[in-house]
C-alpha positions in Angstrom: 2.9 135.3 47.4 1.2 132.3 48.4 -2.5 131.5 47.9 -5.2 129.5 48.0 -8.2 129.4 45.6 -6.7 132.7 45.5 -6.8 134.0 48.9 -3.5 135.1 50.6 -2.1 132.2 53.2 1.8 133.2 53.6 0.8 135.9 56.0 -1.8 135.9 58.8 -4.1 138.4 59.3 -3.6 140.6 62.4 -5.7 140.6 66.1 -8.4 142.7 65.3 -11.6 142.8 67.5 -15.2 143.1 66.4 -17.4 143.9 68.8 -20.5 143.8 66.7 -19.7 140.3 66.4 -20.3 139.4 70.3 -23.2 137.7 71.3 -24.5 140.1 73.9 -24.4 142.8 71.0 -26.2 141.2 68.4 -28.9 139.8 70.7 -29.3 143.7 72.1 -29.9 144.6 68.3 -32.6 142.1 68.1 -34.3 142.7 71.4 -34.5 146.5 70.1 -36.2 145.3 66.6 -38.7 142.9 68.9 -37.6 140.1 67.8 -37.5 136.6 69.9 -33.9 135.7 70.9 -32.1 132.8 72.2 -31.1 132.9 76.2 -27.7 133.6 76.1 -27.6 132.9 79.8 -28.2 129.4 79.2 -25.9 127.2 76.8 -25.7 128.1 73.4 -23.5 127.5 70.2 -21.5 130.0 68.3 -19.5 129.5 64.9 -17.2 131.8 63.1 -16.4 131.0 59.4 -12.9 132.3 58.4 -11.9 132.7 62.2 -8.2 133.8 61.5 -6.6 134.0 65.0 -9.6 133.3 66.8 -9.3 136.5 68.6 -13.1 137.4 68.6 -14.0 133.7 69.6 -12.1 133.5 72.4 -13.1 136.7 74.2 -16.8 135.4 73.6 -15.5 131.9 75.1 -14.0 133.7 78.1 -16.9 135.9 78.7 -19.6 133.0 78.0 -18.3 129.8 79.6 -21.9 128.6 79.3 -21.5 128.7 75.4 -19.6 126.2 73.2 -17.7 128.0 70.4 -16.2 126.6 67.2 -14.0 128.5 64.5 -12.6 127.4 61.1 -10.0 128.6 58.8 -7.8 126.8 56.3 -4.5 128.8 57.3 -2.5 126.5 59.2 -0.8 129.6 61.2 -4.2 131.3 61.9 -5.2 127.6 63.8 -2.1 127.3 65.6 -1.7 130.2 66.9 -5.6 130.2 68.1 -4.9 126.8 69.8 -1.8 128.3 71.8 -3.7 131.1 72.8 -6.6 128.3 74.3 -4.1 126.2 75.7 -2.4 129.3 77.8 -6.0 130.4 78.7 -7.1 126.7 79.9 -10.4 127.3 78.2 -12.7 124.2 77.7 -15.6 125.7 75.6 -13.8 126.5 72.2 -12.5 124.2 69.3 -10.5 125.4 66.4 -10.8 123.4 63.1 -8.3 123.6 59.9 -10.3 123.1 57.7 -12.0 124.9 54.2 -15.9 126.1 54.1 -16.6 123.2 51.4 -15.1 120.4 53.8 -17.0 121.8 56.7 -20.5 122.1 54.8 -19.9 117.9 53.7 -18.6 116.9 56.9 -20.0 119.0 60.0 -23.0 117.5 62.2 -23.8 120.3 64.7 -26.2 123.2 64.6 -25.4 126.8 65.8 -27.6 129.6 67.2 -25.2 132.3 65.8 -23.2 131.9 62.6 -20.7 134.6 61.9 -18.6 135.5 59.1 -16.5 138.9 59.1 -14.6 140.0 55.9 -14.1 137.3 54.0 -17.0 137.0 52.0 -15.9 139.8 49.8 -12.3 138.4 49.7 -13.2 134.6 48.3 -14.5 133.1 45.1 -18.1 132.7 44.5 -17.9 129.2 45.4 -17.0 129.5 48.5 -19.4 132.3 49.3 -21.9 129.9 48.3 -20.2 127.5 50.8 -20.9 130.1 53.7 -24.6 130.6 52.6 -25.3 127.0 52.2 -23.5 126.3 55.9 -25.9 129.1 57.1 -28.9 127.5 55.8 -28.0 124.2 56.9 -26.5 124.4 60.5 -28.2 127.2 62.2 -31.1 127.0 64.4 -34.3 128.4 64.6 -34.4 131.8 65.6 -30.4 131.8 65.1 -28.4 134.9 64.1 -26.2 135.2 60.7 -23.9 137.7 60.8 -22.3 138.6 57.6 -19.9 141.2 57.2 -19.0 142.3 53.5 -17.6 145.4 51.2 -20.4 147.0 49.5 -20.8 150.2 47.1 -21.0 153.0 46.3 -18.4 153.6 49.0 -15.8 150.9 48.5 -15.9 151.6 44.4 -13.0 154.2 44.8 -11.1 151.6 46.2 -11.1 149.1 42.8 -8.3 150.3 40.9 -6.1 150.7 44.1 -6.8 146.9 44.8 -5.8 145.9 41.0 -2.8 147.4 41.2 -1.6 146.0 44.4 -2.8 142.5 43.6 -1.2 143.0 39.6 2.4 143.9 41.5 1.7 141.3 43.7 1.2 138.3 41.2 3.9 139.6 38.7 6.6 139.9 40.9 6.5 136.3 42.6 7.2 138.0 45.9 5.7 137.0 49.4 2.2 138.8 50.2 4.0 141.3 52.4 7.0 142.2 50.0 4.0 142.5 47.5 2.3 145.1 49.4 5.9 146.8 49.8 6.4 147.3 46.3 2.7 147.8 45.6 2.6 150.7 48.3 6.0 152.2 46.5 4.6 152.3 43.1 1.4 154.1 44.3 3.5 156.4 46.0 5.2 156.9 42.7 2.3 157.3 40.6 0.4 160.1 43.1 3.7 162.0 43.3 4.0 162.6 39.3 0.4 163.5 39.4 -1.6 160.5 38.5 -4.5 160.8 41.1 -4.8 164.3 40.6 -8.6 163.4 39.3 -9.4 161.4 42.1 -11.6 163.2 44.7 -11.5 160.8 47.7 -7.2 160.3 47.1 -6.7 161.1 50.9 -8.9 158.3 51.9 -6.8 155.8 50.0 -3.9 156.8 51.5 -5.2 156.7 55.1 -6.1 153.1 54.0 -2.8 152.0 52.6 -1.5 153.2 56.0 -2.8 150.3 57.7 -1.4 147.0 58.8 0.3 145.2 55.8 -0.8 142.0 57.1 -4.3 143.6 56.8 -3.8 145.5 53.6 -2.2 141.8 52.2 -5.7 140.1 53.1 -8.0 142.7 52.2 -6.0 144.0 48.9 -4.3 140.7 47.5 -7.0 138.1 47.0 -7.6 137.2 43.2 -11.3 137.4 44.3 -11.7 141.1 45.7 -15.3 142.1 45.1 -17.5 144.5 46.9 -21.2 144.0 46.6 -24.6 146.0 46.6 -26.3 145.1 49.9 -29.1 144.0 47.9 -27.9 141.3 45.7 -26.6 140.0 48.6 -29.8 140.0 50.6 -31.0 138.6 47.5 -28.9 136.0 47.1 -28.6 135.2 51.2 -32.6 134.7 51.0 -32.3 132.2 48.0 -30.3 130.1 49.7 -31.0 130.5 53.0 -34.5 131.9 53.4 -33.4 134.6 55.8 -34.5 138.1 55.5 -32.4 140.6 56.2 -33.1 142.1 59.7 -30.9 145.2 60.5 -27.4 146.1 60.9 -25.0 145.2 63.4 -23.8 149.0 63.6 -26.3 150.5 65.7 -26.4 153.8 64.3 -27.1 152.3 60.9 -30.4 151.4 62.1 -31.8 155.0 62.7 -32.3 156.8 59.5 -32.4 160.5 62.1 -28.4 159.9 62.7 -27.9 158.1 59.4 -29.7 159.6 56.7 -29.3 163.4 56.2 -32.3 164.9 56.9 -33.3 166.4 53.1 -33.4 162.5 52.4 -35.8 161.4 54.8 -38.9 162.0 52.8 -37.8 160.4 50.0 -37.0 157.4 51.6 -40.7 157.8 53.7 -42.2 158.2 50.3 -40.4 154.7 49.1 -42.3 151.6 49.5 -39.9 149.1 47.9 -38.1 147.6 50.9 -35.1 146.7 48.3 -34.9 149.9 46.7 -35.1 152.1 50.2 -32.2 150.0 51.4 -29.9 150.7 48.6 -31.1 154.3 48.3 -30.1 154.6 52.3 -26.3 153.1 51.1 -26.6 155.7 48.5 -26.9 158.4 51.0 -24.3 156.8 53.3 -21.9 156.1 50.8 -21.6 152.9 52.4 -18.3 151.1 52.3 -18.5 148.0 54.4 -22.1 146.7 55.6 -22.4 144.4 58.9 -25.8 142.5 58.4 -28.0 140.5 60.6 -30.3 137.8 59.2 -32.2 135.8 61.7 -33.9 132.0 60.8 -37.6 132.2 61.2 -37.9 135.5 63.2 -40.5 135.8 65.3 -42.0 139.1 67.0 -42.7 139.4 70.0 -45.9 141.1 71.3 -45.4 145.1 72.1 -46.3 144.5 75.9 -43.2 141.7 75.9 -41.1 144.3 73.7 -41.2 147.1 76.3 -40.4 145.0 79.3 -37.4 143.7 77.2 -36.2 146.8 76.3 -36.7 148.3 80.0 -34.8 145.3 81.3 -31.6 145.7 78.7 -28.8 147.0 80.6 -25.5 148.9 80.0 -22.2 150.2 81.6 -19.8 152.6 80.7 -16.7 151.1 79.5 -14.3 154.5 78.6 -13.4 157.3 80.6 -15.0 160.6 80.1 -14.4 164.0 81.4 -17.1 166.7 82.2 -15.1 169.3 80.4 -14.8 167.3 76.9 -17.0 168.0 74.0 -18.0 164.4 73.0 -18.5 164.3 69.2 -20.7 160.9 67.8 -19.1 159.9 64.4 -22.0 159.2 62.1 -22.7 158.4 58.2 -23.9 162.1 58.2 -21.2 163.5 59.4 -20.0 164.6 63.3 -22.9 165.0 65.8 -21.5 167.1 68.8 -23.4 166.0 72.2 -25.3 168.0 74.1 -24.0 168.1 77.6 -27.5 167.8 79.4 -28.4 164.8 77.5 -25.4 162.7 78.0 -23.3 163.4 80.9 -26.2 163.0 83.2 -26.7 159.4 81.7 -23.0 158.5 81.8 -22.9 159.6 85.0 -25.5 157.4 86.3 -23.8 154.2 84.2 -20.6 154.9 85.9 -21.3 154.2 89.1 -23.3 151.5 88.2 -25.4 149.3 85.4 -28.5 150.4 84.4 -31.4 149.6 82.6 -33.2 151.5 79.8 -36.1 151.7 81.8 -33.8 153.4 84.6 -32.4 155.9 81.9 -35.7 156.6 80.8 -36.5 158.3 84.0 -33.7 161.1 83.3 -35.3 164.0 82.4 -34.0 164.3 78.7 -35.6 160.8 78.0 -38.8 161.0 79.7 -41.7 159.8 77.1 -39.4 159.5 74.4 -37.8 156.0 74.7 -36.8 156.6 70.9 -34.6 159.5 71.9 -33.1 157.3 74.5 -32.3 154.3 72.1 -30.5 156.9 69.4 -28.5 158.4 72.3 -27.9 154.6 73.4 -26.9 153.4 70.0 -24.7 156.9 69.4 -22.6 156.0 73.0 -22.6 152.2 71.7 -21.0 153.4 68.5 -18.3 155.5 70.4 -17.3 153.1 72.6 -18.6 155.1 75.7 -21.2 152.4 76.8 -21.3 148.5 76.3 -24.7 146.5 76.9 -24.0 144.9 80.3 -23.8 141.1 81.0 -26.4 140.3 83.9 -24.6 137.1 84.8 -21.2 137.4 85.7 -20.3 134.8 88.4 -19.2 132.1 86.1 -16.5 134.6 84.0 -13.3 133.6 85.4 -11.2 137.1 86.6 -7.7 135.0 86.5 -8.5 134.1 82.5 -9.6 137.5 81.8 -6.2 138.7 83.6 -4.1 135.9 81.4 -5.9 137.7 78.4 -4.9 140.7 79.3 -1.2 140.1 80.1 -0.6 138.3 76.7 -2.4 141.3 74.9 -0.1 143.3 76.9 3.0 141.2 76.1 1.9 140.9 72.4 2.0 144.9 72.5 -1.9 145.1 71.2 -4.1 147.8 72.7 -7.1 145.4 73.7 -7.8 144.7 77.3 -11.0 143.0 78.6 -13.2 143.3 81.9 -15.7 140.6 83.0 -18.5 142.9 81.5 -18.3 141.3 78.0 -16.6 144.5 76.7 -13.2 145.1 75.0 -11.4 148.2 75.8 -9.3 149.4 72.6 
């Protein structure tokens, strides 16, 4: 193993794309909440802290040539890999910097409209967590978005003894991180076969987790600072450092109780007036394992009339094939929900042939005079990857660069393809 301040550096993080980090996705969530947002059709700036090989930033830079994108990471191999792909694609609106959070906090002079951090908050020391929050506090513009993804309780509790097992195997054997993961999984299997986990109710889910990419598992489990959080503690800490309050989740379904909280708990939540307690009750109800939280600097609410105008102008497009005889099932925190054919297929058929606004979709029979039901349905379809917010200004997107990116993904045996519509099909 090789670590920097307890964090794995002798293997690279795999090329994983997280659609929830993209500018249009985040803006759409805020638009639905009725909050003012920056105009991403014009020049804007975007910073990722702990960018790994930069795949999420590069996708954003391809789709937003008017934006300026910066990624930082202290893993030299991550930054070198990102720069090679940028050079291949001839991207001019993106920069990758090999540095740590503390140095960047002390030396950066630019401000940003988006600052995002995915995953690493739960993997780094408390000092580095503080640096992440201070960067957001110091360098985010007004109305800017701070996206923070982290492991949380109660759902991640079951992983704690397994993480400790893998971490100890790695520390005590002095091997590479990938060898440490291999040896740790081998010991886990021996323990399982000998009946050590007979009283673990979630052992099947743990086994499924350990079947993931070994490079991912090394970053996920071998850090010396692995730590889930209570979301209410994170929200309090973010506010103490940045004065930014929690807005909502980048996972759209988590923002609607009807599709993320069991119905028998709705009245309990309704009767709970304290926002922090209510948010924690939601985590309990969902058995939340991870959170993708959105904060905004000095948020401003728009008028009801303007919010309706904004909602009616948000456009979407189908990005995933579907078949009329296919039963669409939505995976939600409250279990699987089977979609009603007479609700989803007219909507998908309309979006398949052209991008449409919420105003257009609200004219469909199931959604007439029921905008809330339409938003629920849209969020469920977004969550399952059937539709995506549509980027209206596509003229500046370079199709040749999109094609080059897709060819690179194919040559790398990665199941990730882009279109000019600011989406990624995985």
